[in-house]
N, C-alpha and C positions, 0 to 999 in steps of 0.2 A: 614922693611923687605918686599920685594915684595911677592905677593900672586898669586897662581894658584889653581883653583878648577877643578879637572877632575874626570870623571867616567870611569871605565873599563867595557866595555860591550862586550858580545859575546854569541854565542850559548852554550848550556850546554856542559861541558866537553872539552872546547877548551883551558882551562888552565888559567882562570882569577886569581883564588885564589893563585895558585902556583907562578904566575908572581908577585903578590903583595908581597908574602913572600920574593922573591929575591930583590924587590925594597926596602923593609924595611931593609934587611940585608946590602945591598950595600950602603944605605944612612947613615949607622951608627946608626939606630934606636935601635939596640941591642948592648949590650956589646959583646966583642969577645968570652967570656967564658959563655955567657948566654944560658941556655937550652931553646929552642923554639920549640914548636910542629910543625910538618909539617902542611901546610894549616892553619896557625895561626888564620886567620880570621873566619874560620868555627868552631866557638866556641861551637855551640849547639850540643848535643849528636846525634840527628838525622842527622845533617849535616855531622858529622864525620862518622857515620855508613853507610850512603848512598852515601857519596862522592859527595854531591851536595850542592850548596848554596841556602838557603831558605830565609834568611833575608838579606837585604842590610846592609852593615856595612862600617863605615868610618874609615880612619886612616890618618896619616899625617907624612910627611918626610921633612927634610931640605936638600936643594941641592945648594951649592955655594951661600948662602945668600938669597935663595928663599924658602918660605914655600909652599909645594905642598900638598893640601888636596886631598886624593884619596878615592873614593867610589867604593867598590866591589859590583857588582849587581848580582842577581840570573840569571841563564840561562834558567830555565824552563818557558814555557808559562803560567803555572798555577800560577806562582808568578810574572806575568808581571805587576801587580798593583804596586809592589815595584819599578820596573824599571822606569815606567812613572813618578812617583813623584820625584825620585832621579834626573832625567835628568834636571828638572827645577831648580836644586840647583847648577849646574856646568856650566862652560864656555867652556868646551871642552871634547871630549871623545876619549879614546883609544879603537879602535875596534880590537878585537883579532879574527883572522881567522885561523883555522887549515889548514896548507899548504897541507895536503892530502885530507881533506874533502871539503875544499872550503866553501863558504857561505852556511849556512843551514837555515831552517825556522825561528829559533829564531834570527839568525843574521839579517834576513830581517825585523823581527818585531821590534827589538831594534833600528836598523839603521833608519827605517822609522820614529820612534819617535824622534830620535836625529836630523835628517835632518829637520823635521817639526819645531823644535825649533830653527833652524838656526845655529846649532853647526857645526863646521868644524872638521871632524874626522881625527885622525891619524890612519892609518891601520898598524897593526903589524901581519905579517905572522908568526904564531907560529909553533913550532914543525917541523921546516925545516930539522931536523936531522933524521926524521922518514924515513925508507927505501922507503915508497911509496909516499913521499912528492913530490908535483908538484907546487912549489911556484909561478911560472910564470902563470900557468893556474889559480891558486887561485886568483892572482892579477887581471887578466883579468876579472874573474867572479865578483870580487868586483866592478870594474869599471862599468860593465854591470848592476849590482844590483843598484848602486847609480844612474845611468842614468834612469833605469826603475822607480825608486822611486821619480823622479823629482828633483834631486839635482841641485843646481845652479852652475855656472862656478867655483866659489870659492871652493865649496864643492867637485866638480869633480877633482879639482887640488889638490888632497890630498897627503901628504907625506907618504912614507911607509918604514918600516924596516923589516929585516929578523931576526927571533929570535928563541931561545929555552929557554922558561921560566924555565924549570927544570934544565938546565945547567947554567942558569944565564947570558946569553949574548944577545945582540941585535946589529945589524950592518946595515948600509945603503946599503952595498954591500953583495951579497950572499957569496962571497969568502973573506969576511973581516977577521980581526984578531980573532974574537969570544972570547973576553976576559971578557967583563963586560957589564953592562947596561947603560954606560955613554951616548951612542948615544940616548937612549930613554929619559933619564933625560934632556939632552940638547934640544932635539926636543920639549918636553913638555914646557920647559921654553921659547923657541923661537917662537913656533907656537901657543900655547894657549894664548888668550889675558888675561890681568889682569881683575879681576871683574870690570865691569863698575860702580858697586855700590860704589867703592872707592871714586869716585868724589862726592858722595852724603852724605858726612859726616855732612853737615850743616842742613840737613832736619830732620824732626821728625823720631824717631826710628820706623822701621817696619820690621817684619820677618814673613815668611810663614812657618808654622809648617809642616814638611815633614814626620818625623817618630816619633812614640810614644814609650817610654820605661818606665821602672819602676826600682827604686832602693829601697831595703828594708829599707834604712836609710833616704833617701831624699824624696822618694815618686815619683810622676809622673815626667817624663822627656820628654821634647819636643825638637827635633833636627831640625834645618833648617838653611838657609842662611840669614844673615842680609841684607836686601835690601837697607836700608838707615839709617843714623844717628848712634848714639853711645848709648850703654846701659851700665850702671854701676850696680854692685851688690847692692841690697837694693832699687832700683828704683821701683815705682809703675807703672804698665802698665795694659792694658786691652786686652781681646781676642775678636775678631769679627768673626762671622761665615761667610760663603761664601755669605749669603744673607743679609749682613750688620747688623745682629742682634748682640747685645752685649751679649757675653756668660758669662763673669765674669771680675772682676777687682782684681788684686792680686799684691803682692810684690815679686819681684824676689829674692829668697833666695840664689841662687847659679848660677854662669855662668861657664860652663866647655867647654874646647876645646880639640880636639884630638891631642895628642902628641905621635907618635908611636902607640902602641896598647892601651895605657891607656888614660883615660879622666882626665885632670888636671884642677883644678880651676883657673880661670883668673879673673882679677879685672874688665875688661870692654870688651865688644864686639863691634867691629867696622864694618861699612858697608863692605860687601864682605866676612866676616868671616863665617865659618860654625861652629856653636856652639850649645850646649845643655843647656836649661834653666830648673830650678826647681822652685817650689812655687805655681804652678797652681793646681786647684782641678777639673776643668771641661774641660778646653780647650783641643782640640784634633787635630788629623791630618786634614790638609787643612784649619784650622783656622788661622787668621792673628793676631800675637802678636804685639801690637803697643803702641805708646805713647797715653795718654788720649785725646790729641787734634785731633788725626786722626779719620776720619769718614768713609772713603772708604776702604774696605778690598782689599787685593792683589788678582789677578786672580789665581785661583787654577786649576791645570791640571784636565780635565775630565777623569774619569776612565772608561775603557771598561766594558760593562755590564756583569753580571754573565751569564753562559750558562747552568749550571746544578744545581739541588737541591737535597739534601739528608735530610731525616727526622731523627733527633736525639731524641730518646725517653728514658724513664726510663726502666731499665731491669725488665721485668715481668716474667722471667723464674723461675721455682721452685728452681734454684740454686742462685737466686739473693741475694746479700749482703754477700756472703761467702768469696769473694776474694777482693772486693773493699770497701773503706770507704765512698765514695761519691756516693750516690744512689738516693737522692731526686731530684725531678724536679726543685725545687727552686735553688739548688746548681748548677745543670747543666745549668740552664738559666743564672745565674750570670756569670758563666765561659764563656758561648758563647757570652754574651753581652760585656764582657771584651775583647774577641778576636775581635769582630766586631769593637771595638773602634780603635785598633791599625792596623787592617788589613782592609783597605777600600775596598778591592776587594770582601769581603763577606757580605751578608745581612742576618739578622736573623728575622724570623717572627714566631709568635705562631701558632701552628697547632690546628685545632678544637679538643676540648676535654681537652686541658690544660696540658696533660702529655708529649707532644712532641713538637719539634721545627723544622721548615723548615730552613735549612741552604743552601743558594744559593751561588755558587762560580764559579771559572774558570774551574775546572777539577777534575778528580778522584785523582790525586796526591795531590793536595792542600787539599782535604777532608781527604785523608789518613793520611797526616801529622798532621792535626788538631786532628783526632781521636786518632792517636798514642800518641801524646802529652798528651791528656786527660787521656788515660788509664794508662800512666806512672805516672800521678798525683793522681791515685787512683779512677778514675771514673768507674762506670759500666754503659753501654749504650746498647740500641738496635738500630741498624742502618738499614734503608731501602735501597732498590736498588736505585741508582741514577736515577733521572728523568730529561729529557732535558726540558728546559724552552722554551716556544713558544711565539711568538709575533703576534698581529693582526695589519695589516696595510691596510687601504682601503678595509676592508672585506676579505683580503687574509691572510691565516695562514702561518706565516714564522717560520723557524727553523734555528738554528745555523749550519753552515757548516764549517768544518775545512780543512786547507791545510795540507795534510799528505805527508811527504817526507820519502821515504824508500830506504835505501841502502842494497842490498841483492845480494848474489851469483847468477850467471846466472841460475843455476839449479833450484832455488826456485822461480824465478820471475813469472813463469806461475801460480803456486798455489796462490801466493799473489794477482796477478791481478784478478784472478777468484773470490777470496773471496771478494775483495774490490769492484769490479764493479758489482758483481752478487748480493748475498744476502744482502750486506751492502749498496747498492744503491749509490756507489761512481761513480765519473766520472774521467777517466784518463785524466790528463792535459799534462803530458810530460813523456817521457821515453828515457833514453840515457845511453851510457856506462859510468861507473864511475871507471876507473882503470881496471887492468887486471882481467878478470873473474867476474866483478861486474856490476850490473845495478842500476841506480837511477830511481825510479818511483815517480812521483809527481801526486797526485790525490786530488780531492775535495770530501770529504766524510761527510755526516751528522753526527753531534756529537752522535746521537742515535746509529749509526752503529759502533761507535768506543768503546762504553761501553763494556768492557770485551774482546775486540779483542786482546789486547797486549799479553796475555798468549797464546792464540791460534796462534798468529803470531810467537812467540818464538818457539813453538812446530813445526809449519810448516817449519821454516827456520833452525831447529836444533840448535837454540840458536845463530846463526851467524848474523841474520838480525839486522838492526838499524832502529827504527821507531821514527820519530819526528813529532809533530803536533802543529799547531798554528791557532787561530781563523781567518777565512777568510772572511765570510760575512753571512748575513741573507738571506735565499732563500726560495721560496715556498716549502711547505711540500712535501716530496718525496714519500710518501706512506708507507705502512706497512713494517716493518723489522722483520723477524722471530727471536724469542728469543732463549733461550737454547733448544736444541732438546731433550736431555735425561731427564728422570724423576729422582726422588730421592728416596732413601730408608729412611723411617721414622720409628723411634722407637715407638712401641706400649706399652712399659713398662718403668718404672722408676727404677733405681738401678745401679749396676756396671756391665759393659759388660763382657761377658764370652768368652774366647778364642775359645771354642768348637762351640759356636753359630756363631761367626764371621767366623770361618773356613767353616761352612756349608753355609754361605751367600756369600762366595767369588764368586761363579759362577753367582750370581745375579748382580754383578757390582763392582765398585771400592769402597773401604772403606775410610772414613775420620777419623775413630777412631781406636784405638788399644784395647787390652784386659785391664781389670781392670780400665776402665775410667767411670766416672759418666755420665749416660745418663738419659733422662727423656722423658716422653710421648710427642710426637710432635717434638722431636729433629731430625735433619737430620744427619744420620750417614754414608751416602755414596751416590754414584751416581748409579742409576739403569741402566742396560744395554739396557733397552727399553725406549719408550717415556712416559710411564705412571708412576705415583708415586706408590710406593708399601710399605705397612706397614709390618714391620718385627719385630721379637723378638730377640734382641741381648743378652738376659739374659738366654736363654734356655740352661741349662747344659746337660751333658750326663746322661742318665738313667743308673744307675749302677745295675748289677745283680751279682750273685755269680758264673756265668759261665765265664771262662777266655779262650781266644783262642790266639794262638801265632800270633804276627804281627798286631793285631787290636788295641792294646792299645799304639801304639807309640806316642811320643810327637807330639802335634798339631803344625804345622809350618805355621804361618800366613804370608801373603804377607805384606810388609811394607805399612802402610796406607798413603794416599795422604795428605800432610800438605799444606793447603792454607794459603798464606800470607794475611794480612788485606785487601790490595787492590784487590787481587784475589777473596777473599770471597765476598766482596761488589759487585764486577762485576759479580760473579757467580750466586747469588741468583735471584729468580724470584720476581714478584710483590707481591705474597702472602707469601713471606718468609722474614726473618730478620736475621741479624748477631748480635749475642750476644757478646759484647766486654767487657772483664774484665781485670784487671792488669795482670792476668796470663793466660787467655784462650781466644780463638776465636772459638765460636761455631755457627753452622748454625741451624736454627729452622724454623718451620712454624709459620706464624703470629697467627693463631688459633691453640692452642696445642691440643684441643679436636677434635677427629675424626668427631663427629656429627656437631660441630660448623663449621668445614672446609667444610663439605658438604652443610650446609645452606648458607655459604658465597659464595661458588661456584655457587649455584643455583641463588642467588640474583644478582651475578655479570653477 
């Protein structure tokens, strides 16, 4: 059977996973009466809730005697580490572009990686049935993008299709029959080359591990493409690290390949196949699994460096241990080390003191997803404000700068430009109309200036703006960026909040808590309307007397408190504050709960 390996790449929300659903259905991977969830490959709870792909996943379909292995990749820049590794496993890419939005920052990021590896893309202009779709403009922008990224003549001569993934059709002509995805299947078979590895069956077995998984029954699983040779179940192989060190020698207990959505055991893996191996104890991502005679590891794709770090510590609040089962630093450390094994885009180091860990990664979303997963597993954590990582080069201090692309209604473009280029030290790179009544703004902004900006941006644009960001370059330090302007309201007592006390505090600022909630000394219960922090008593009840007057004892009506999501809370806090995360609650608190300790810390700072 002939073989094709492809990845589907695109900007976030341009329809990758939905298109894969239709490819699976139309290739006969499902029975006609089989119940299949929408976005079948987004299997993780968080992926389903947020409507995004976080982990790259492989599937496989058969089309007229050819097996097509398809890898669905994440669209967010925070999970770009997944995309880079996956592309080294395939021989072609299908680049999906929204016909209304055109190429976006993440399109540029993933396309540059694909072109650098010499892959020849197939461009699919998706969502052409949207009312504001402009497929011809999007196609011209794709050509310009390829040209700017240094594509060669073969790559610039790319085939393209018009499609609607949700409706399940793709055609070479915009006014085609719009029946099915046959045109896409045929183009993949005719345009994407066979894996060159198929000619290397006689050489010793070698495979580069690209993703790491785990199975409760089988143990560790490593997925990758076989670069040369044949491997049979039961064979003894070795794992070599990127620097040619032998990691371990082990017996392959199981070989599995993707068939539709399921992994099925197979007897042998041949050069060019994408397979999953079991039996190893230590081997991990970017190691080379090979025959015992092989001495040189395969080249592994370098990963872009982390740009922000967050401190994960044990929960030290008075309410610690009430809601979560996993509270010890040893257990937190084990979980983070396990994460770092499978996710090569993050790095873990021990913080001074031993009770906390520095986790460095790509962005706030990546950190938010890791913390959310851990709290669902029963962990209690205290999380610090994200800090941007700096570099020293030739005595110059460099910081990460991101390319931000914003699509916004014309009415709000002024306030967005003012915020980005003013207090946040950004530089405007481009501004142009993007459809009727909309403006596209491209700016280069320091990562520091973007921490916590997304919530403010959504408020400024009344929820209508779209902001996308991707790492651009390391640049000299841009100077101080002011943090949060407002102070906070801090509880001076521990106990249950009282409605009467909160009602009296409402003119002091916005509340983060409601009545009858557990609070403790040093916990942040609201935002002060002024710039300084203020200590308040949320437990103070009404003094009762035996005098009654008409109209004064009406029920207290509280304003609904502001509920911060996990990412909003982490971006909101200042350097002397922490977010307490438990399976049931997200609370804000001061790093030092005691009033006198806070004063001492402020003086020494």
